[in-house]
N, C-alpha and C positions, 0 to 999 in steps of 0.2 A: 572241363570239356575243351577240346581243341576247336577253334573257330572253323566254320565251314566257309570256304570262299569259292565262288563260281562266277565267271564272267564270259559272256558270249553274246554277240549280236545285239548289244544294247540291254541285255539282262544281266544284272549284277546281284549276287547273293552274298550277304555277310551274315553268317549264322553263328550266334553266340548264346542262344537260349537253351536252358536245361529244363525240359518239361517236368522233371521230378521236383523242381523248386516251386512249382505252382501249387503243390499239395492238393491236387484234384480239382482246383477251380478252373473254369474255362479261360482260354487265352483272351487277353484284351487286344483287339485288332484296331490299328489306326491306319487311315488312308491320308497320305500327305501329298498335296498337289502343288507343284511349283507354278510359276507364272507362264507367260507364253503369248500375251496379246491375242490377236484374233486367230491367226493360223495356228499358233501353238496351242491355244485353247481348243480349237476345233480338232487338231491332231490328238489331243488328250481325250476329247469326247469319243472319237473313234476307237482309240486304244482302250479306253475304259469299257466300251462295249465288248471288245475282244476279250478283255480280262474277265468280265462278268460271265461270258459264255463258258470260259474255262472252269470257273468255280462251279461246284456241284452241290455238296452236302456238308452239313455240320450237325453232329449229334442227332442224326437220323432225319433232319429236315433240310429243306433247301437253304443254301447260303448264297446271298447276293451282296454286292458292294454296299447296298443300302443297309445291310446288317452289320457293318463295321460299328465299332463302339465310338471312335473319335474320328472326326473329319477336320483336317487342318489345311487351310488354303491361303495362298497369297496371290495377289494380282489376279490374272485370269483364272488361276486355280481356285480362288475364293468363290468365284461365281459357280463353278462346278461343284465345289465342296458344299456350298450352301444348298444347292439343288438336291444333291444326294442325301444330305442330312435331313432335308425336309421330306424325303420319301420318294423323290422322282428317280425311277430306276435308270440304269445305264442305257437301256434300249430307248426309252423315251427321251433321254438327254441327247442321244445321237440324232433322233428324229427332229428335236427342237433345233439342233445345230444346222441340220439340212433344210429347215423350214418345212418339214413334213409332219409335224405334230398336229393331231386333231384336237388337242386339249390346250396346249400352251402356245402363245404367240412367239414367233421368231423375232430375234433381236434385229431391229432395222438400222440402216446406216445412221439415221438421226439419233438413235439411242446411243450408239457408239461414238458418234462425232457431232454432238450438240455444240453449236458455235458458242464460244465464250463471249457472250454479249453483255453480261452483267458486270464483270470485273472492271472493264474500262471506266464505267460510270462510278464505280466504287473508288477506283484509284484517282479519278479526277477530283472527287470530293476530298480525298486525303491530300492530294497535291495542293488544292486551294488552301486547306487548313494549315498545312506545313509551311507553304510559302508565306502566308500571313504571319506565321510565328517568326520566320526568319527576318522578314521585313520589319516587324515590330521591334525585334531585338536591335536592328540597325538604327531605326528612327529614334528609339528611346535612349540610345547610347549605352546599352548594356555592355558589360565587359566580357571578353572572351576568357573563360575560366582557365584556359591553358596558358595564356600570355599575360593576363592581368590588364590588357589594354582593350579599348573599345573596338567593336567589330568595324573593320574598314570596309569601304565600298567594294574593294577587290575580294575580300573574304566573303562578303555577302553575295556577290555575284557567283562566286564558286559554289557556295552552299546552295544557291537557287538552282544552279546547273545540276548538282547532285540530286536535289529534290525532284527536278523534272524527270530524271532518269527513272524514278520510281513509277512513272505512269505506265511503263511497258507492262502488259499483262504477263502473268506467269505461265500461261499455256494457251494453245490454240483452241482447245475444246473444253467443255465443262462435263466432269464426270457425273454430274447430277442426272444426265441422261441415262447412265447405267443404273443409278440409284432408283429412278422412277420406273424403269423397266422391271427391276427386281421387285419393287413394291407391287406392281401389277401382278406379277407371277406368284408372289407370296400370297396375295389375296385370292388368286384363282386356286391355289393349292389348299387354302384354308388353314394354314398354320400361322402362328404368331410371328411377328417381325421382332422377336425377342430371344436372346440367347438362353436365358434361364427358363423361359416358358417352353422353348423348343426341347430342352433336355427333359423337362417334366412330362411333356406330352408324348414325345417320340422315344425317350430313353436313350437318345444319342447326343453327343456333345460336339458342337461346332466351334472351332477357333479360327479367327481371321487375324492376320498381322498387317501392320502398316508401319511407317517410320514417322516419328515426330520431327518436323523440320527444324524446330527450335533447339533440339538436343542431339539430333542424329541417332537417337536410340529407337529400338524396336518397341512398338506398342502392340500388346496382345489383347484382342477382344474375344470374349467368350464367357461361359458360365463360371462364376467364381472369380473372374479377373477384376482388376481395379476399375476398368471401364465397362463392366458387364451390362450397364444400363443403356449403352449406346445401341441403337437399333441395328439389326443385322444388315439391312440395306445401306445404312450409312457407313458401316464398317467395311463392307465389300466395295463400295464405290471409292472409299479412301484407299483401300488396298490396291485398287486398279489405277490409282492416280499417277500414271507415268509422267515424270517431270517433263515440262515443256510441251508435251502432247496435251496433257490436261492441266488446267489451272490447279494451284494448291487447293486441296480439298479441306474445307472448313466445316467441322462438325461441332455443334453446340456441346459443351462439356457438361455432363450431368452432375459432375462433382464441383462445379464452380462455387466459389465462396468458401470451399475448404482451404486450409493453409497450403500455399504453393500452387494452387490450381488456377489456370487461366480461364477466361470466359469461353475461348474457342480452342479446340484441338486442331492445329494446322498440320495436315498429314499428306504423305506422298506414298507412292508405290512400295509395297512390302518387299519387293525384289531388290530394292536399293541396298538393303543390309543383309539379306539372306537369299540363297537360291531356293532352298526348301527347308522347312522347319522340322527336320528329323529329330533334333535334340528336344524340341518341345513335346513331340509325341512320346519320346522315351521318358521325359520328366512326368508326363501325365500317366505313366504306368503301362504303356503298351508293351506287349510281349512279341507281337508281330507288327511290323511297320511296312506298309506298301507305299513306295515313293514313286511319283511320276514326274519326271523333268523332261520337257520337250527340247531343251536347247543344249546341245553339246557341239564341240568343234568338229569340223569335217576333216577326215583323213583323205586328202586329195591325191590320188595315185596315178593320174593319167600320165603316160610316158612322156617325158620331156615337156610337160605342160605345167602351168602355175596358175593359182587363183588370181595372181596379179593381172593376168590377161583378161579376166572377167570384169575388171574395173573397180571403182570405189565401193559400189554396193557390196560386192562379194568380200572385199577386204574388211569393210565395216561389220558385215554379218559374221565373218570368221572371228574377229576380235571380240565382238559382243558375246558370241556363243562360247568362246574360249574363257572369258571372264566368268560367266555363269557356270560353265561345266567344270572348270578347274576349282572353283569354290566348293562345289559339291564333291569333287574328288578328294579334296582335303578333308571334308567331313567324313567321307567313307573311311579314310585312313584313321581318323580320330576314333571313330566308332570301333574299328577293328582292334586298335591298340589300347583303348580305354578299358582297364580291368573292371570298372564299375558299371559298364554297359552289359546287360544280359538279355538283350532282345535280338530277334532275328529281323533283318532288314532286307527287303527286296526292292531293287531299283529298276525302274523301267524307263529307258531312254531311247532315242533314235540310234540306229546303227551309226558308227563313225564314218561309214561310207554311203550314207543316205543323201546323195546329191539332190534328188528331187525335192525333198523337204527343205534342205539347206537353201535352195534357191527361191523358196516362197517368202515373200515379204511378210514379216510378222504383223504389219499394220494394214495389210491389204484385205479389206472387208470382203471382197468378191472372190477370194481364194479359199474361203472357209469350207465350202462343200468338198473341194478337191483335197484339202488338208484332212478333213474328217475321214474320208474314204481311205486316204493313204495311211492315216493313223490306224484305222481298223485293220487293213491288210498287213501292214508291216509288223504291228504288235502281235497280231494273231500268229504270224509266221515265227516271230522271235520266241513267243511263249512255247510253241510246240517244239522248237529246236532245243529249248532248255526244259522240256517237259519232265524228264526224270528227276533232276535235282529239285525242281519246283514241287513236284508231287511229294517227294520225301520231306521237304521242308514244311509244306502246308499240313502234312499228316501229323507233324509234331504238335500242331495246334488244333488237331481234330477236324481239319478241313480237307475234304476229298475233292479231287479235280475230275472233270469230265474225261471220258476216254480220249486217248490221243487222236483217234480217227473220227472224232465227232464232226459231222458235215457242216459246211458253212450254211447258215440259214438262207433260204432262197430269197427272202425279202431284203437282204442287206444290199446286194448290188442293184436291186430294183429301186430301192429308196434313193440311192445316190445317183441313179441314172438321170 
């Protein structure tokens, strides 16, 4: 089959799936959610509601995003993925984001920005122990293994200065605030904080990724994975561990004492090594992959104007979004050209001309309501502008879309007002 390629207003389709190869079995559908911090996460919450409204039926019954087979998230996307995998529908997720849910608590600023007060004390203890070790080496006359001579006073002073630098905390805030918030919501939902148990009870698989700071490699948490016994709330908080914003996230290693395993897994934001885990979804057997990435570079076209005039923030935002967006673009090309990939992939991203969302600070907690409403409005419009190619693609997987002229639910604008 010749690949299907479509791109318009933030919707990209790479179609390579042959329905006849499934031999009558239903398609495996994966939802892959990239990062986004606060406003990017809120933007996705709004867009997910818009997408959920467009979906209609599968095999004669209703089909919603919570009916996907696999949920794969990193950073802020892991929070949304874990909620959907647990059975919280897109409408409720949108309400939670806006602080309008009757069932689930809204995330508070203290949950997102819990001060990092424990690490300085931990590092002070390490400083004292290491300084004592350096001084003991000098006083006892130990030899420097590199020179074969005793440590000099100058060398000792230099080593003490290096040791003192280690007292600086690794981040402003503590991602345990995110972890504790998730544990409260998981308890309210009544599902287990356990990847394997979630799959057994819900019939859905959740995968969360982070990066191991000791190796620079990706760590995948989920059913059947090497660290499947790590709690969902711990894995999600680790995946959200944006370096310098959050301290390094330390998770107790359930495989400690096995060969090569450390006592602690020291982890950071999954977005450090991937923009979105499309390849992981395909390796898990997905036939249809829906990818949502909120960060793409802006195409600034104002006549005789430049982003340079908007100052350092605009330039930093453009560079940040360019790195994330270009990584995903490379992934799109690889999927298109790889003869071993036989899945259909739908990418949902902001339009390259969406200046309003571009100017929202990803870490501004108080912009999330506006970001969520903007995500809903813009994604809904983009989906209907690409309605025909999307309808044909989803039908290949037995999924029908709602009619193009389906009205906007009256409560959407009322909620966000």
